[in-house]
LODO-963645 format. One record per residue: z, x, y of N, C-alpha, C in turn. Coordinates in steps of 0.05 Angstrom, whole numbers, plus 5000, padded with zeros to 4 digits. Atoms other than C-alpha are relative to their C-alpha. Example, Ala and Ser with C-alpha at 12.3 -4.5 7.8 and 13.67 -1.06 7.14 Angstrom:
BEGIN
500050184976515652464910500050185024 499949844976514352734979501449855022 
//
This chain:
BEGIN
501149845023534748645190498049804984 502250165013530848035161497350085005 502449924986524948225207499250264984 500749705011525148955184499049944968 500750005025525248735111497149874993 502350155003519648255119497450225008 502649714994515248845155499450194979 500549815019516649305103498549864975 501450155023514348765048497249995006 502750064996508048665087498450264999 501449695006506849425094499250064972 500349905023507649545025497749824980 502250165012503448935000497250075011 502849954984498049135050498750284988 501449734998497549885040499850114967 500449865029498649944960498049794982 502350165011492649674926500149934974 499150085027493549254864497850094984 502249885017489749544803499849754983 500750235019486049094751499950124971 500849895024486949184680498549784979 501950155012481348724661497150125003 502449914995474148844650498249795017 501350164981468848614697500350055031 499449914977471648934759498050215011 501749834989466749314805501650235015 498049734984469750014831497850205007 501149804986466750484878501550185010 498449804987469251144904498250245002 500949804989466051684942501250135024 498849934977467952144997498549835024 501450144979462451795042498849744984 500550225019461851095010498449755018 501150244988456350535032499049824975 501050195020455949904991498349805019 501850214984449949455019499749814978 501050235017447248854992498750034972 501749905025443149214940502050024973 498349935019449549334899501149714990 498850235014451548784850502750024995 497450035004458348604851500949724987 499450215017461248194797503049994992 497249975002468848044799501450125021 498749904980474048374838498850315005 501849794994471448934879502550265012 498349774988475449664890498450205010 501249794988472950164936502050215013 498449804987476050824964498250255007 501549764993473451445000500450065032 499749904974473951835065498849775022 501550164988468851385099498749794987 500950235016467650665073499049895017 501550204985462550175098499549814980 500650215019461749545058498549765016 501450214988456049075082499449804977 500750185019455548715016501949814995 498650255004458348005000501750084974 498549995027464048064946501149734989 499850275005465247444907503149924992 496550025009473047554890501350155020 498649874986478047934911499150305006 500849754995476948604948502550155007 497649784990482049234956498050235005 501449754985479049764999502250175016 498549804982481950425026498750215008 500849794992479950995060500750095030 499349854976480051455123499049805024 501650224975475050995165498749824982 500850275018473850285136498449865019 501650184982468449855164499049774978 500350205016467749185131498249775016 501650184985461948715154498949744980 501250205022460348335086502749794998 498050175003464147715071501450004972 498449985024469747655017500749734988 500050285015470047094969503049854997 497050065004477647084960501550135021 498349864984482947554985499250255008 500849704993481748215021502550195011 497649834994486848795023498650285011 501549784989485049395067502350195006 498249824992488850085079497950235008 501749794987485850615125500850105026 499449914972486451065187498949815019 500950184978481750635226498749764983 501350205015479549935205498449855015 501950194987473849495230499649814981 501550185016472448825202499249745017 501150234985467648295224499149814979 501150135024465648015155502549784996 498350264999468947285142501450024970 498550035022474647215091501249704992 499150305006475846555048503150014996 497450025004482546755023501950175023 498249874980488347175052498550325006 501349734990486847795092502850175010 497249844996492548365092498350305006 501149774991491049015127502050185008 498249794990495049655143498750265009 501549784992492650255186500850085028 499049874977493050685249498749775018 501550204981487850305286498549784987 501450275012485549585266498849815019 501850224982480149145299499149804978 500950215016479048445272498249835015 501550214993473247995286499049814980 500650195024473347515227501049734999 499050275001474046855208501450024971 497949945021480046835159501149754986 499350255007481246175117502650024991 497349985008487846405089502050135019 498049844982494246755116498750305005 501249754989493247405154502750165006 497549845000498347995148498850305010 501349724987496748605197502350175005 497849834990500949245204498650265008 501349744993498849855243501050115031 499549874974499050295306499249825026 501950154978493749985351498649804988 501150225014491749295332498649845025 501750214985486348845365498849824985 501050255014484848165343497849855025 501650024979478548005381499449655004 500650314997476047305414498649874978 501250115025471447235356501149904977 498250115023476747145304500849754999 499750245009477746465276502149984975 498449945023484246485237501849684994 499450275006485545835201502849954984 497050035015492645945171501650195015 498149854986498846275195499250295000 500749724996498447015222502550135007 497449794996503947565221498350275005 501249724997502148225257502650195013 497649844995507048795260498150305013 501049754995505149415302501050115027 499049884975505549865364498949845024 501350134974500349655419498449764983 501050235018497848955396498649835024 501350204976492248585439498849784981 501250235017491147875410498649775018 501750254988485347425433498949854984 501350165020483847075368501049715009 499150314999484146335357501149924971 498350065020489346115312500949744996 499850335000489845385283502849954986 497550045007496645495258501950175012 497649824989503345915272499050285004 500049694996502946635303502550095003 497749895000508247105292499550315006 501249734997507447815324503450175006 497849834997512848405325498550305010 501249774992510749005370501350115024 499049864979512249515422498949865026 501450174975507249205473498249814991 501850215010503948555462498749845025 501650114974498248275505498849754984 500850285014496747525484497849855019 501850144988490747225511497549844983 501050215018488546755457500449705000 499550335005488545995432501249984976 498550025019493945875390500549684992 499150275000494745115361502749964991 497250075006501645175332501550165019 498149874982507945545352499450294998 499749744997508846255373502550165004 497649864997514346735363499450305003 500949684990513747465392502950115006 497949794996518648035384498750295013 501549734984516748605435502350095020 498449864975519449045488498349885029 501850104979513648865534498449794992 501650225005509948185533498649915022 501450154970504047925579498649824982 501250205007500347315571497450005021 502749944982492947375596499349765011 500850284987489046805638498949844979 501150155020485646565574502249884978 497850095021492446425534500249745002 499350295003493245715511501649954972 498250015022499145595467501149714998 499350324998499444835444502649974989 497950005014505844935409502250135018 498149904985512545245431499650324999 499649665000513346005452502650084999 497849885005519146335425500250275006 499949684994520147065451502450125002 498049824998525047635448498650255019 501449824986523148135501502250155020 497949854981526948745536499149935028 501050034969522748625603499349724999 500450274993521348015636496349924994 502250055006515147685609498049965025 501950004976508547735652498049784992 501950185004504847095657497750065023 502349964980497647135686499449745009 501350284990494346575728498249884978 501650095023491346105675501349994975 498649995027495846235618501949705000 498350235009498545585588501549954975 498450055026504045375544500749685002 499350334998504244625529502749924987 497150005011510644675487502450135017 497649904985517344975505499650315002 500349704997518145705530503150084994 496849925003524546005499500350254998 499649765001527246635509503250044987 496950005015533146835459501150295009 498849734985537347325501501750204983 498549895019541747515443498050214988 501949915010536047705404498450235013 501649814985532448095461502050235003 498449785001538248535465500350174975 500149835022537648745395497650134987 502649885010530048905393500350244998 500049704999531449615412500850124972 498949865021535949715359498949914972 500950075022532249355306497650174997 502449854996525949715326500750304991 499149765005529650375320500750034970 499750025030532050195249497949994985 502350035020525749975222498250255003 501949774999522150625249501350234985 498749815018527551045214499249904971 500350045027526750655149497150034992 502949995007519050625152499250324998 500449725001518851405171500950124972 498549935023523651505108497649954973 501550115025518951115061497350165001 502649864996512651475091500050264993 499649655004515652175086500550024968 500249965025517052035011497449954985 502750025012510151744998498550255004 501349764991507252375032500650194983 498849805017511352844994499249974972 501049995030509752564927497250025003 503349954998501952574944500050285002 501049714998502453294966500850174976 498949895023506653514908498049954977 501950045025502053164856497350145004 502649874991495653434894500550274991 499449725006498654144890500150044970 499549955027500454074816496950014988 502350055014493553804798497850205005 501549844995489754264836500550324998 498849705005494054944828500050024973 500049955031494554824754498649824987 502150195009488354474740499550014969 500550035028486954704674502549934979 497450105011494154594652500349684999 499550304998494353894677497849814987 502450095017487253704646501050014973 498949975024490253934582502449794990 498050205001495853494587498949724999 501350284999491952894605498149974976 501950035027487153034543502349964973 498250105019493853024500500849675000 499150304995495752334528497649834990 501650125012488752104515499749954969 500250015029488652274444501349774984 498650215013493851804428502549945014 498350084977498051474486502749954990 497250065007503151124446501450174988 498749815017504651694401501750185020 498649854980506252074467502749865013 497850174994510751504489502349994987 497450035023515051504425500450305001 499149724996515352264431501850075027 498250004972518252214505502049854998 497350125002523051674488501850144979 498249905018525452084428501550275018 499049784983526552674478502149915017 498750104978529352244533502949954987 497450055014535152044481500950204988 498149815016536452594435500550265014 499049744984536353244485502649925012 497350024985542752944526501949984974 497950015023546252754457500450294990 499549725012544853464432501550165016 498349874984547653764495502649945000 497550094998553653374495501350114973 498949915027554953584421500750315004 499849724993554154304442502350065018 497949994984558854204502502849964985 497050045015564253904455500950234982 499349785021563854424402501050275020 499149754982565054944461498150274985 501249765011561155434411496750035014 503049974994554055234435499849895030 499950134974555555114507497950095016 502349844988550255604531497149844994 502350145007544755234487500049675012 499850264989547654544517499050065026 500249964976547054804587496650075007 502449925001539655104571497949724994 501650235012537454454538500049805023 499950154973539454044600498250105021 502249894975535954494649497149944989 503250095010529454424606499549705003 500150335000530953664600499549925032 500050084970531553624676496850045008 502549924985525254044692497849854986 502350135015520953654637500149765014 500450264989522752974669498950025025 501249924972521053254740496750014999 503049985006514253494714498849734991 501150315007513152814679499749835025 500150164977515152454744497350055019 502049944986509652834780497249994987 502550065014504352794724499449714991 500250305010505452034709497849845017 502150134986500651814767497350124992 502649925010495152244740499449894977 500350075027496252024671498849675008 500750304994496051264702497049995008 502949994995489351434734498150054979 501849965023486451684672499649784983 500050215016488651114635498849735011 501150274985486350544685496650064998 502949884998479250974689499049934971 501150075028478850884611499649714997 499650255007480950184609497749795017 502150124986475549944662497350144992 502849905010470150354624498850215022 500949794985469950914674500750274993 499149785011471051484629498550285008 501549814989465751904657500850115025 499049994971468951894725502550244997 498349795000472552594743502449915019 497950024982479552514771500050155027 500449854976479652724849502149955014 497750054989484152714902500249705011 499850254993482552024927501149804978 499250145025483651764858502750054995 497350005003490452074854501549855015 498650184980492351774923500349724990 500650305006489751114903502549934978 498350035022494051164836502849985013 497050014988500651344875500649765013 500150274990499350754916500649774987 499750255017498750284864502950014984 497550005016504550524825502549905021 497650084979508850414890499849725000 500150304996506349704895501149894971 498450125023507949574819503150045002 497250015003514749804825501649865021 498350224985516349264877499949704979 500450285014514348714820502350044976 497550045013520348454787499250114966 500149965031521048744709497950194994 502149785001513949044708500150225017 500149764981515949484766501550204992 498549755014520349904722498850064971 500749975031517449774652497350214999 502949865001510050024667500750325008 499049704991512750704711501850124976 499049925016517550784653498850124968 501650015022512850754597497850305009 501849794996508051234639501350305002 498349784999513951754652500650104970 499949915034515351724572497550114987 502449905012508251854555499650325013 500649714983508152474610502350164986 498049835017514452724575498850134977 501349945030511352714508497550225003 502449805001504953044530501050295011 499049754993508053584571501950144981 498349835017512853774521498450114972 502549895018506853804471499150215009 501549794989503354214517501550284996 498249825002509254704522500250124974 499549915028510154724447497950154990 502449835010503054924434499450245012 500449784989503255464484502550184985 498249815007509755754456500050024973 500349985029507455704381499250304997 
//
């Protein structure tokens, strides 16, 4: 299960894009987005859309998400990409992290590389100067790795040059004629490894038979966990989008209430969170007001549920205001990005529960004010 935990960690660190709470970041977002060399990029770069093409060089970290993502510009520091289809041919000075359905990489990467996806192709033009971790279904690796290579996949085809050690966990493993492994090959495979003529392993070739028998069970468990997480994420996105578009005017009013005084709404939300359960308990104890206690708890639970789904929209609005994008209208892709970012933040110790908790408090406060004004 250690492999599964590592895979899940890589997927979340890849797919959930880290936000910036500083000034000086460049943010781009459109349904079809092209960022070429004419665009001045200063600081970290964030981009999202249905179709995203980046040909400009970015001086620092880049975080990109979209349906189809194509990157040919260089990245000065780390690159994080999430998308349905990803093409990367630009050089990356730092770490490269990507997650998607179909991924093709033909880049030079100075730092470590973490890839998770369905169909993954690392071409022979790739030069990977540090350790490489790949997790996926069908994996074709023809790159050049200067250090160690770790692959977990359903079908793995290896046809590249690896200076360090190689560790592969798969059901089917094939070594092509251009394979050159200067270190050891340690593999777990349900089926016998297929060595093509010309494939060379200078170190030891080691089959762990015990782990090979566990591969199928591990893959099944991992698939179940991954599908559960994905289903939860998609459900959250769907509910928030329905709430935003079906109750557009009401949602916008709630956001306006939050914008008017964020911390005042946080305080109101905290008071409601603490006082209502105490009031309900007192009602139940006295027996006289049990109906009021029941009603107050019911309203309390509904309020928390609404706040939970409103909080990603609140987060999106707050971040846009902080980075001086107040004129931006919240759209579907901004909401999805906000949910993904909150998912990543939730993995960070301490901050991972403090920030979402504050957002939920502000949402409780603003939603309660909205209903109070409606009922007056």
